[in-house]
GUZA-308364 format. One record per residue (C-alpha): x, y, z; residue number from 1; residue in three letters. Coordinates in nm, 2 decimals, decimal comma. Layout:
// residues N
NODE:X:Y:Z:NUM:ala
...
***
This chain:
// residues 394
NODE:-0,29:-3,77:2,59:1:met
NODE:-0,44:-3,69:2,25:2:gln
NODE:-0,50:-3,34:2,13:3:val
NODE:-0,72:-3,24:1,83:4:glu
NODE:-0,59:-3,01:1,56:5:leu
NODE:-0,90:-2,83:1,45:6:lys
NODE:-0,99:-2,57:1,19:7:val
NODE:-1,01:-2,24:1,38:8:pro
NODE:-1,34:-2,05:1,41:9:val
NODE:-1,38:-1,85:1,09:10:leu
NODE:-1,54:-1,50:1,06:11:pro
NODE:-1,90:-1,48:0,95:12:glu
NODE:-1,81:-1,39:0,60:13:ser
NODE:-1,59:-1,70:0,56:14:val
NODE:-1,78:-2,03:0,57:15:thr
NODE:-1,51:-2,28:0,45:16:glu
NODE:-1,16:-2,31:0,33:17:gly
NODE:-0,93:-2,54:0,13:18:thr
NODE:-0,64:-2,72:0,29:19:leu
NODE:-0,30:-2,63:0,15:20:gly
NODE:0,03:-2,80:0,21:21:asp
NODE:0,08:-3,02:0,51:22:trp
NODE:0,42:-2,94:0,67:23:his
NODE:0,40:-3,26:0,89:24:lys
NODE:0,32:-3,62:0,82:25:lys
NODE:0,21:-3,90:1,05:26:val
NODE:0,48:-3,99:1,29:27:gly
NODE:0,65:-3,64:1,28:28:asp
NODE:0,74:-3,45:1,59:29:leu
NODE:0,57:-3,11:1,62:30:val
NODE:0,66:-2,83:1,86:31:ala
NODE:0,41:-2,60:2,03:32:ala
NODE:0,30:-2,31:1,80:33:asp
NODE:0,46:-2,48:1,50:34:glu
NODE:0,28:-2,46:1,17:35:asn
NODE:0,13:-2,80:1,08:36:val
NODE:-0,09:-2,72:0,77:37:val
NODE:-0,20:-2,42:0,57:38:asp
NODE:-0,57:-2,33:0,52:39:leu
NODE:-0,65:-2,13:0,21:40:glu
NODE:-0,97:-1,91:0,24:41:thr
NODE:-1,12:-1,67:-0,01:42:asp
NODE:-0,93:-1,39:0,17:43:lys
NODE:-0,60:-1,52:0,32:44:val
NODE:-0,38:-1,82:0,38:45:val
NODE:-0,40:-1,92:0,75:46:leu
NODE:-0,14:-2,12:0,93:47:glu
NODE:-0,29:-2,38:1,16:48:ile
NODE:-0,04:-2,44:1,44:49:val
NODE:-0,02:-2,71:1,71:50:ser
NODE:-0,12:-2,59:2,06:51:thr
NODE:0,12:-2,83:2,23:52:ser
NODE:0,43:-3,04:2,15:53:pro
NODE:0,37:-3,40:2,04:54:gly
NODE:0,37:-3,65:1,76:55:ile
NODE:0,13:-3,65:1,46:56:ile
NODE:-0,07:-3,96:1,52:57:glu
NODE:-0,33:-3,94:1,24:58:ser
NODE:-0,44:-3,70:0,96:59:ile
NODE:-0,80:-3,68:0,86:60:ala
NODE:-0,79:-3,46:0,54:61:phe
NODE:-0,57:-3,43:0,24:62:glu
NODE:-0,43:-3,12:0,05:63:thr
NODE:-0,71:-2,98:-0,16:64:gly
NODE:-1,00:-3,09:0,07:65:asp
NODE:-1,27:-2,84:0,17:66:thr
NODE:-1,31:-2,80:0,54:67:val
NODE:-1,52:-2,59:0,78:68:lys
NODE:-1,45:-2,44:1,11:69:asp
NODE:-1,44:-2,70:1,39:70:gly
NODE:-1,34:-2,99:1,16:71:asp
NODE:-1,07:-3,21:1,32:72:ile
NODE:-0,77:-3,21:1,08:73:leu
NODE:-0,53:-3,43:1,28:74:ala
NODE:-0,47:-3,60:1,62:75:met
NODE:-0,15:-3,52:1,81:76:ile
NODE:-0,02:-3,75:2,08:77:asn
NODE:0,14:-3,53:2,35:78:thr
NODE:0,30:-3,83:2,53:79:asp
NODE:0,64:-3,77:2,38:80:ile
NODE:0,92:-4,02:2,46:81:pro
NODE:1,22:-3,87:2,64:82:thr
NODE:1,45:-3,94:2,36:83:glu
NODE:1,23:-3,73:2,13:84:ser
NODE:1,29:-3,43:2,34:85:ala
NODE:1,65:-3,40:2,24:86:lys
NODE:1,78:-3,08:2,08:87:pro
NODE:1,66:-3,04:1,72:88:ala
NODE:1,88:-3,17:1,44:89:ser
NODE:1,98:-2,94:1,16:90:ser
NODE:1,70:-3,07:0,95:91:ala
NODE:1,45:-3,01:1,24:92:glu
NODE:1,59:-2,66:1,29:93:ala
NODE:1,54:-2,59:0,92:94:ser
NODE:1,18:-2,71:0,95:95:thr
NODE:1,12:-2,49:1,25:96:ala
NODE:1,27:-2,19:1,06:97:ala
NODE:1,05:-2,26:0,76:98:ser
NODE:0,74:-2,24:0,99:99:ser
NODE:0,82:-1,88:1,04:100:lys
NODE:0,78:-1,80:0,67:101:ala
NODE:0,46:-1,74:0,49:102:ser
NODE:0,33:-1,99:0,23:103:pro
NODE:0,44:-1,75:-0,05:104:ala
NODE:0,79:-1,73:0,10:105:val
NODE:0,81:-2,11:0,15:106:arg
NODE:0,72:-2,15:-0,22:107:lys
NODE:1,00:-1,91:-0,31:108:met
NODE:1,25:-2,10:-0,10:109:leu
NODE:1,15:-2,43:-0,26:110:ser
NODE:1,17:-2,29:-0,62:111:glu
NODE:1,52:-2,16:-0,55:112:asn
NODE:1,63:-2,48:-0,37:113:asp
NODE:1,70:-2,30:-0,04:114:leu
NODE:1,64:-2,40:0,32:115:ser
NODE:1,50:-2,15:0,56:116:ala
NODE:1,80:-2,16:0,79:117:asp
NODE:2,02:-2,03:0,51:118:glu
NODE:1,83:-1,70:0,50:119:val
NODE:1,87:-1,42:0,75:120:thr
NODE:1,52:-1,32:0,88:121:ala
NODE:1,43:-0,96:0,93:122:ser
NODE:1,06:-0,99:1,01:123:gly
NODE:0,89:-0,98:1,35:124:lys
NODE:0,96:-1,27:1,58:125:lys
NODE:1,21:-1,40:1,33:126:gly
NODE:0,97:-1,43:1,04:127:ala
NODE:1,14:-1,47:0,70:128:ile
NODE:1,01:-1,21:0,45:129:leu
NODE:1,01:-1,22:0,07:130:lys
NODE:1,28:-0,95:0,05:131:glu
NODE:1,50:-1,16:0,28:132:asp
NODE:1,50:-1,44:0,03:133:val
NODE:1,56:-1,19:-0,26:134:glu
NODE:1,86:-1,04:-0,08:135:lys
NODE:2,00:-1,39:-0,01:136:his
NODE:1,96:-1,49:-0,38:137:ile
NODE:2,12:-1,17:-0,50:138:ala
NODE:2,42:-1,21:-0,26:139:ala
NODE:2,45:-1,57:-0,37:140:lys
NODE:2,44:-1,49:-0,73:141:thr
NODE:2,70:-1,21:-0,69:142:ala
NODE:2,94:-1,47:-0,55:143:lys
NODE:2,88:-1,71:-0,84:144:thr
NODE:3,16:-1,71:-1,11:145:pro
NODE:3,05:-1,54:-1,43:146:ala
NODE:3,14:-1,84:-1,63:147:ala
NODE:2,90:-2,06:-1,44:148:glu
NODE:2,52:-2,02:-1,41:149:pro
NODE:2,39:-1,91:-1,07:150:ala
NODE:2,30:-2,21:-0,87:151:ser
NODE:2,00:-2,02:-0,72:152:ser
NODE:1,84:-1,94:-1,05:153:ala
NODE:1,51:-2,11:-1,13:154:val
NODE:1,57:-2,35:-1,43:155:lys
NODE:1,30:-2,32:-1,69:156:ala
NODE:1,17:-2,66:-1,81:157:pro
NODE:1,27:-2,75:-2,17:158:pro
NODE:1,01:-2,66:-2,43:159:pro
NODE:0,76:-2,94:-2,49:160:ala
NODE:0,72:-3,07:-2,84:161:glu
NODE:0,39:-3,02:-3,01:162:gly
NODE:0,08:-2,86:-2,87:163:arg
NODE:0,01:-2,91:-2,50:164:asn
NODE:-0,24:-2,81:-2,24:165:asp
NODE:-0,19:-2,78:-1,87:166:arg
NODE:-0,49:-2,82:-1,64:167:arg
NODE:-0,44:-2,65:-1,30:168:val
NODE:-0,72:-2,63:-1,03:169:pro
NODE:-0,83:-2,28:-0,95:170:met
NODE:-0,71:-2,16:-0,61:171:thr
NODE:-0,97:-2,09:-0,34:172:arg
NODE:-0,90:-1,72:-0,38:173:leu
NODE:-0,94:-1,72:-0,75:174:arg
NODE:-1,26:-1,93:-0,73:175:thr
NODE:-1,42:-1,68:-0,48:176:ile
NODE:-1,31:-1,38:-0,69:177:ile
NODE:-1,48:-1,53:-0,99:178:ala
NODE:-1,80:-1,60:-0,79:179:glu
NODE:-1,81:-1,25:-0,65:180:arg
NODE:-1,74:-1,07:-0,98:181:leu
NODE:-2,02:-1,27:-1,14:182:lys
NODE:-2,25:-1,20:-0,84:183:gln
NODE:-2,18:-0,83:-0,89:184:ala
NODE:-2,27:-0,85:-1,26:185:gln
NODE:-2,59:-1,05:-1,19:186:asn
NODE:-2,73:-0,85:-0,90:187:thr
NODE:-2,61:-0,49:-0,93:188:ala
NODE:-2,71:-0,24:-1,20:189:ala
NODE:-2,35:-0,14:-1,28:190:met
NODE:-2,28:0,17:-1,47:191:leu
NODE:-1,94:0,35:-1,52:192:thr
NODE:-1,88:0,72:-1,55:193:thr
NODE:-1,55:0,87:-1,66:194:phe
NODE:-1,36:1,20:-1,61:195:asn
NODE:-1,00:1,31:-1,64:196:glu
NODE:-0,79:1,50:-1,39:197:val
NODE:-0,49:1,73:-1,43:198:asn
NODE:-0,24:1,60:-1,17:199:leu
NODE:0,01:1,88:-1,20:200:lys
NODE:-0,10:2,07:-0,89:201:pro
NODE:-0,09:1,75:-0,68:202:met
NODE:0,25:1,65:-0,83:203:met
NODE:0,39:2,00:-0,76:204:asp
NODE:0,27:1,98:-0,40:205:ala
NODE:0,45:1,64:-0,36:206:arg
NODE:0,77:1,78:-0,52:207:ala
NODE:0,77:2,08:-0,29:208:ser
NODE:0,72:1,89:0,04:209:tyr
NODE:0,83:1,53:-0,03:210:lys
NODE:1,17:1,57:0,15:211:glu
NODE:1,03:1,75:0,45:212:ala
NODE:0,74:1,51:0,47:213:phe
NODE:0,96:1,20:0,46:214:glu
NODE:1,20:1,36:0,72:215:lys
NODE:0,92:1,44:0,96:216:asn
NODE:0,71:1,13:0,92:217:his
NODE:0,95:0,86:0,80:218:gly
NODE:0,74:0,77:0,50:219:val
NODE:0,73:0,89:0,14:220:lys
NODE:0,45:1,11:0,02:221:leu
NODE:0,27:0,91:-0,24:222:gly
NODE:-0,04:0,96:-0,46:223:met
NODE:-0,27:0,72:-0,27:224:met
NODE:-0,30:0,95:0,03:225:ser
NODE:-0,43:1,23:-0,20:226:phe
NODE:-0,67:1,00:-0,38:227:phe
NODE:-0,79:0,85:-0,04:228:thr
NODE:-0,85:1,19:0,11:229:arg
NODE:-1,02:1,32:-0,20:230:ala
NODE:-1,25:1,01:-0,20:231:ser
NODE:-1,34:1,06:0,17:232:val
NODE:-1,43:1,43:0,11:233:glu
NODE:-1,65:1,33:-0,19:234:ala
NODE:-1,82:1,05:0,01:235:leu
NODE:-1,91:1,30:0,28:236:lys
NODE:-2,10:1,50:0,02:237:arg
NODE:-2,26:1,21:-0,15:238:phe
NODE:-2,35:0,95:0,12:239:pro
NODE:-2,53:0,72:-0,12:240:ala
NODE:-2,20:0,63:-0,28:241:val
NODE:-2,08:0,52:0,07:242:asn
NODE:-2,40:0,31:0,13:243:ala
NODE:-2,50:-0,04:0,05:244:ser
NODE:-2,82:-0,24:-0,02:245:ile
NODE:-2,93:-0,51:0,23:246:asp
NODE:-3,24:-0,68:0,10:247:gly
NODE:-3,50:-0,40:0,06:248:ser
NODE:-3,31:-0,16:0,28:249:asp
NODE:-3,04:0,10:0,21:250:ile
NODE:-2,77:0,10:0,48:251:val
NODE:-2,60:0,44:0,51:252:tyr
NODE:-2,26:0,42:0,67:253:his
NODE:-2,14:0,71:0,89:254:asp
NODE:-1,78:0,59:0,88:255:tyr
NODE:-1,54:0,56:0,59:256:phe
NODE:-1,36:0,23:0,56:257:asp
NODE:-1,17:0,25:0,23:258:ile
NODE:-1,06:-0,07:0,05:259:gly
NODE:-0,73:-0,03:-0,13:260:ile
NODE:-0,67:-0,30:-0,39:261:ala
NODE:-0,32:-0,46:-0,36:262:val
NODE:-0,16:-0,71:-0,59:263:ser
NODE:-0,01:-1,02:-0,42:264:ser
NODE:0,14:-1,35:-0,53:265:asp
NODE:-0,20:-1,51:-0,47:266:arg
NODE:-0,40:-1,25:-0,66:267:gly
NODE:-0,57:-0,92:-0,59:268:leu
NODE:-0,66:-0,86:-0,23:269:val
NODE:-0,84:-0,55:-0,09:270:val
NODE:-0,73:-0,47:0,27:271:pro
NODE:-0,94:-0,21:0,45:272:ile
NODE:-0,82:0,13:0,56:273:leu
NODE:-1,04:0,18:0,87:274:arg
NODE:-1,18:0,53:0,96:275:asp
NODE:-0,99:0,69:0,67:276:ala
NODE:-1,15:1,02:0,75:277:asp
NODE:-0,96:1,03:1,08:278:gln
NODE:-0,62:0,97:0,93:279:leu
NODE:-0,37:1,23:0,81:280:gly
NODE:-0,17:1,19:0,49:281:tyr
NODE:0,13:1,04:0,68:282:ala
NODE:-0,10:0,78:0,86:283:asp
NODE:-0,26:0,68:0,53:284:ile
NODE:0,08:0,64:0,36:285:glu
NODE:0,21:0,43:0,65:286:lys
NODE:-0,10:0,21:0,65:287:glu
NODE:-0,09:0,15:0,28:288:ile
NODE:0,28:0,07:0,28:289:arg
NODE:0,23:-0,17:0,57:290:ser
NODE:-0,07:-0,34:0,40:291:met
NODE:0,12:-0,38:0,08:292:gly
NODE:0,42:-0,55:0,26:293:glu
NODE:0,19:-0,78:0,45:294:arg
NODE:0,00:-0,87:0,14:295:ala
NODE:0,32:-0,97:-0,04:296:gln
NODE:0,43:-1,17:0,27:297:ala
NODE:0,09:-1,34:0,31:298:gly
NODE:0,05:-1,19:0,66:299:lys
NODE:-0,28:-1,01:0,62:300:leu
NODE:-0,55:-1,12:0,87:301:gly
NODE:-0,90:-1,20:0,77:302:ile
NODE:-1,03:-0,90:0,98:303:glu
NODE:-0,81:-0,67:0,77:304:glu
NODE:-0,99:-0,79:0,45:305:leu
NODE:-1,34:-0,79:0,58:306:thr
NODE:-1,59:-0,50:0,54:307:gly
NODE:-1,52:-0,17:0,36:308:gly
NODE:-1,77:0,09:0,24:309:thr
NODE:-1,58:0,21:-0,08:310:phe
NODE:-1,29:0,08:-0,28:311:ser
NODE:-1,00:0,23:-0,49:312:ile
NODE:-0,81:0,03:-0,75:313:thr
NODE:-0,51:0,15:-0,94:314:asn
NODE:-0,46:-0,02:-1,27:315:gly
NODE:-0,22:0,25:-1,37:316:gly
NODE:0,07:0,08:-1,20:317:ile
NODE:0,04:-0,19:-1,46:318:phe
NODE:0,00:0,05:-1,75:319:gly
NODE:-0,38:0,06:-1,78:320:ser
NODE:-0,50:0,37:-1,97:321:met
NODE:-0,87:0,31:-1,92:322:leu
NODE:-1,09:0,04:-1,77:323:ser
NODE:-1,42:-0,02:-1,60:324:thr
NODE:-1,37:-0,17:-1,25:325:pro
NODE:-1,62:-0,41:-1,12:326:ile
NODE:-1,80:-0,35:-0,78:327:leu
NODE:-1,69:-0,53:-0,47:328:asn
NODE:-2,02:-0,64:-0,31:329:pro
NODE:-2,20:-0,52:-0,11:330:pro
NODE:-2,03:-0,18:-0,18:331:gln
NODE:-2,21:0,05:-0,42:332:ser
NODE:-1,91:0,21:-0,59:333:ala
NODE:-1,54:0,17:-0,68:334:ile
NODE:-1,29:0,43:-0,81:335:leu
NODE:-1,05:0,32:-1,08:336:gly
NODE:-0,72:0,50:-1,13:337:met
NODE:-0,51:0,47:-1,44:338:his
NODE:-0,17:0,56:-1,59:339:ser
NODE:-0,05:0,92:-1,59:340:ile
NODE:0,03:1,05:-1,94:341:gln
NODE:0,14:1,39:-2,07:342:gln
NODE:-0,14:1,51:-2,29:343:arg
NODE:-0,22:1,84:-2,46:344:pro
NODE:-0,49:2,04:-2,27:345:val
NODE:-0,63:2,39:-2,31:346:val
NODE:-0,57:2,61:-2,01:347:ile
NODE:-0,67:2,98:-2,02:348:asn
NODE:-0,68:2,96:-2,40:349:gly
NODE:-0,33:2,81:-2,43:350:asp
NODE:-0,25:2,45:-2,54:351:ile
NODE:-0,01:2,30:-2,28:352:val
NODE:0,11:1,96:-2,19:353:ala
NODE:-0,01:1,83:-1,85:354:arg
NODE:0,02:1,50:-1,66:355:pro
NODE:-0,34:1,37:-1,71:356:met
NODE:-0,51:1,06:-1,56:357:met
NODE:-0,85:0,91:-1,66:358:tyr
NODE:-1,07:0,83:-1,36:359:leu
NODE:-1,35:0,57:-1,37:360:ala
NODE:-1,63:0,54:-1,12:361:leu
NODE:-1,83:0,22:-1,14:362:thr
NODE:-2,15:0,24:-0,93:363:tyr
NODE:-2,47:0,05:-0,85:364:asp
NODE:-2,75:0,25:-1,03:365:his
NODE:-3,01:0,09:-0,80:366:arg
NODE:-2,88:0,31:-0,52:367:ile
NODE:-2,67:0,59:-0,68:368:val
NODE:-2,83:0,82:-0,94:369:asp
NODE:-2,63:0,92:-1,24:370:gly
NODE:-2,62:1,29:-1,14:371:lys
NODE:-2,47:1,20:-0,80:372:asp
NODE:-2,22:0,97:-0,96:373:ala
NODE:-2,10:1,23:-1,20:374:val
NODE:-2,08:1,50:-0,93:375:gln
NODE:-1,90:1,27:-0,70:376:phe
NODE:-1,63:1,21:-0,96:377:leu
NODE:-1,62:1,59:-1,03:378:val
NODE:-1,57:1,65:-0,65:379:ala
NODE:-1,26:1,41:-0,66:380:ile
NODE:-1,13:1,59:-0,97:381:lys
NODE:-1,17:1,93:-0,81:382:asn
NODE:-1,00:1,82:-0,49:383:ala
NODE:-0,70:1,67:-0,68:384:leu
NODE:-0,66:1,97:-0,91:385:glu
NODE:-0,66:2,20:-0,61:386:asp
NODE:-0,52:2,01:-0,30:387:pro
NODE:-0,58:2,31:-0,08:388:thr
NODE:-0,95:2,24:-0,10:389:arg
NODE:-0,90:1,93:0,11:390:met
NODE:-0,71:2,12:0,38:391:leu
NODE:-0,98:2,39:0,39:392:leu
NODE:-1,28:2,16:0,35:393:gly
NODE:-1,43:2,35:0,06:394:val
***
């Protein structure tokens, strides 16, 4: 019996994808639920698995080909000879183990000349995480004699002579990012307003309660929960900032799905924190930490990256002092955070040093008036400079 290996049904916002690495070739034995090929979309890398055990009989597309949902990628013959059903060899076991790793982790294994069965997995259902590989490399390096180079180290290629160019195809994610950023510039009337915020009150609150917070909730009290809560409170007061344009209509959203920009090996992704207004500080911190871990492991689902009514991006973690973020269509605004620096400020007539951060709000002037944009940013500033406001709703 022959079984078709198809591209799964993609969400409405994703129309096509690019085939990544094939983990099987014609004639290879494949187990049920084993990853056969990666599919790279503009949002995530999907693993396309076999629905039943069998032998790969034919492959219809090659790595790099563009495919759409429903396309038949390969044919699998499920009439497996008896001798093929023997216990897996060590090589087959390694292949099965590698199928439980994300594409980013498999790349890391390959770069460090490791097989998946060498690494102790700590993820769900035996999944190998990036930190698992890092721990294995660190342990292996520690055992290597100092006089000898670590066998797990990545060897840099010798410098090439003369002037050379390297041409590398853009990934699907990078291509779509470029298209959307250009779309935002071409369609939206983008304008950016700036302000600065004294973060000493927020940092004092974190210092006072961080130990009790972590003890009670099992997660550290970070800055993003404060900024997320402050943004939600400001969005409630200025609904146009939480709205979007659809043709000739303005769509006002009565919910608050906040996109939090996260850096991953594949580029910047923006997972969505759903119903952020209904989440407490601990819930926000847990969700953000989970999203960051899954982004690094390549485990974010398409539904987690789709939608969103407002976004927050933090260039400060990379040292950015000031920048103008670009809108994430169809959203009408995005908040940009930057690095915290001790700067002199005047408070009650005295010049004192305070931890200051520049804030940037880029907004679509077609839907958000300048007055509302400025007051929105002031509302965030006021909430952060007096965190009690968010507790009291004033």
